[in-house]
C-alpha positions in Angstrom: -22.8 -39.4 23.0 -21.0 -40.3 19.7 -22.7 -37.4 18.0 -21.5 -35.0 20.8 -17.9 -36.2 20.4 -18.1 -35.9 16.6 -19.5 -32.4 16.9 -16.8 -31.3 19.3 -14.1 -32.9 17.1 -15.5 -31.1 14.0 -15.6 -27.8 15.8 -12.0 -28.2 17.0 -10.9 -29.3 13.6 -12.5 -26.3 12.0 -10.9 -23.9 14.5 -7.4 -25.3 13.9 -8.0 -25.4 10.1 -9.1 -21.8 10.1 -6.0 -20.5 11.8 -3.7 -22.9 9.9 -4.6 -21.2 6.5 -3.1 -17.9 7.3 0.3 -16.7 6.0 1.1 -20.0 4.2 4.4 -19.9 2.3 3.9 -19.2 -1.5 0.3 -18.1 -0.9 -0.5 -15.2 -3.2 -2.7 -12.2 -2.5 -4.2 -9.2 -4.3 -4.0 -6.0 -2.4 -6.0 -2.8 -3.1 -5.4 0.3 -1.1 -6.4 4.0 -1.1 -5.6 6.8 1.1 -4.6 10.4 1.7 -1.2 12.0 1.2 -0.8 13.1 4.8 1.4 16.2 4.2 -1.5 18.2 2.8 -4.6 16.7 4.5 -6.9 17.5 1.6 -9.4 15.1 0.1 -8.0 16.1 -3.4 -4.5 14.7 -2.5 -4.9 11.0 -2.7 -3.3 7.7 -3.8 -4.7 4.5 -5.2 -2.6 1.3 -5.5 -2.9 -2.3 -6.5 -0.3 -4.9 -5.5 0.4 -8.6 -5.5 1.9 -10.3 -2.5 3.7 -13.7 -2.2 4.1 -15.0 1.3 7.4 -16.3 2.4 8.3 -18.1 5.6 7.5 -16.8 9.1 4.9 -14.2 8.0 7.2 -12.2 5.6 6.1 -11.5 2.1 7.2 -10.1 -1.2 5.3 -7.1 -2.6 4.9 -6.0 -6.2 2.6 -3.1 -7.0 1.5 -0.1 -9.1 0.4 3.2 -7.6 -1.3 6.4 -8.9 -1.2 9.5 -6.7 -2.5 13.0 -7.4 -1.9 16.3 -5.6 -3.2 19.8 -6.2 -0.5 22.5 -5.9 -1.8 25.9 -5.1 -1.0 28.7 -7.6 -2.7 32.1 -7.1 -6.4 31.4 -7.4 -6.2 28.0 -9.1 -4.3 24.7 -8.6 -1.8 22.8 -10.6 -2.2 19.0 -10.7 0.8 16.8 -9.9 0.3 13.2 -10.9 2.7 10.3 -10.1 2.6 6.8 -11.6 5.0 4.4 -9.9 5.8 0.7 -9.9 7.4 -0.7 -6.7 8.8 -4.0 -5.5 10.1 -5.0 -2.1 9.8 -7.1 0.9 7.7 -6.9 4.1 9.0 -8.2 7.4 6.8 -9.7 10.1 7.2 -7.8 13.4 4.6 -9.2 15.8 1.1 -10.7 16.1 -1.3 -12.4 18.4 -1.1 -16.2 18.8 -3.7 -17.0 16.1 -2.4 -14.3 13.7 -5.7 -12.4 13.7 -3.8 -9.0 14.0 -0.3 -8.7 12.4 2.1 -5.8 12.3 4.6 -5.7 9.3 7.3 -3.4 8.2 8.2 -3.2 4.5 10.9 -1.7 2.3 10.4 -1.2 -1.4 12.3 0.2 -4.4 10.3 2.5 -6.7 10.5 3.7 -10.3 7.9 5.8 -12.1 6.9 9.0 -13.9 5.8 12.3 -12.5 3.7 14.8 -14.5 3.1 18.5 -13.5 0.1 20.3 -15.0 -0.3 17.4 -17.5 2.9 18.4 -19.3 1.9 22.0 -20.0 4.7 24.4 -19.0 2.7 27.6 -19.7 0.2 28.6 -17.1 -3.1 30.4 -17.7 -1.5 33.8 -16.8 1.5 33.5 -19.1 3.9 32.3 -16.5 6.2 29.5 -17.4 6.9 26.6 -15.0 10.5 25.8 -14.4 9.8 22.2 -13.3 9.3 19.5 -15.9 7.8 16.0 -16.1 10.4 13.5 -14.9 11.2 9.8 -14.6 11.6 9.3 -10.9 13.1 6.6 -8.7 13.5 6.1 -5.0 12.7 4.0 -2.0 9.8 3.5 0.3 9.0 2.3 3.8 5.6 1.2 5.2 4.2 0.0 8.5 1.1 -2.1 8.0 -1.4 -3.3 10.6 -3.2 -6.3 9.1 -6.5 -7.7 10.5 -7.8 -10.9 9.2 -11.5 -10.6 8.5 -11.5 -14.2 7.2 -8.9 -16.6 6.1 -8.9 -15.1 2.6 -9.7 -11.4 3.3 -7.4 -9.0 5.2 -8.1 -5.4 6.3 -5.0 -3.2 6.0 -4.1 0.1 7.7 -0.9 1.6 6.4 1.4 4.4 7.2 3.9 4.9 4.4 6.6 7.3 3.3 8.4 7.4 0.0 11.7 9.2 -0.9 12.0 10.2 -4.6 15.1 11.3 -6.5 15.1 13.1 -9.8 12.0 15.1 -8.9 11.6 18.9 -9.0 9.0 19.3 -6.3 8.8 17.2 -3.2 11.3 14.5 -2.2 9.6 13.0 0.9 6.0 12.0 0.5 4.2 10.4 3.5 0.7 9.0 3.3 -1.9 7.1 5.2 -4.1 4.4 3.7 -6.7 1.8 4.1 -7.1 -1.3 2.0 -8.1 -4.9 1.5 -6.0 -8.0 0.5 -7.6 -11.1 -1.0 -5.5 -14.2 -0.5 -5.8 -17.0 -3.0 
């Protein structure tokens, strides 16, 4: 009988410890995401990002990251590459979750600075035409809605819908995207 009671206590203790380790204040995480730039729906238009998160109270967290995105702009029978390198920092706010925080919905706001390159800095095209747009330092703001599912206490699956607004760009000011990623909590 003692073994049965000890076993039940250990199982209950493990269940409460497993849920207690999620979203602890000051807990850090490494987030890796990739996705498609949703405006074009081409596999050649994508983004890859890496970010660090620092949890705050009540499920909120700070976000600091780097992103690379690439688009192919159509020009006659070829395409012109548009590459963007950005650094962003911001805050993600807890919206709702289930009782054990297995599934969490967050909304984030970020500030962005970066560099945008068109045709890798070449202004002359193959047919002799000259591009009027130039490489620029860009800045802006971003918003993201993230659905987070805890696969374990230290690994989180992310599904993101994001949009970014850039200023000082010559091409596209609003850039929505969809992504999938993983976060590893330390």
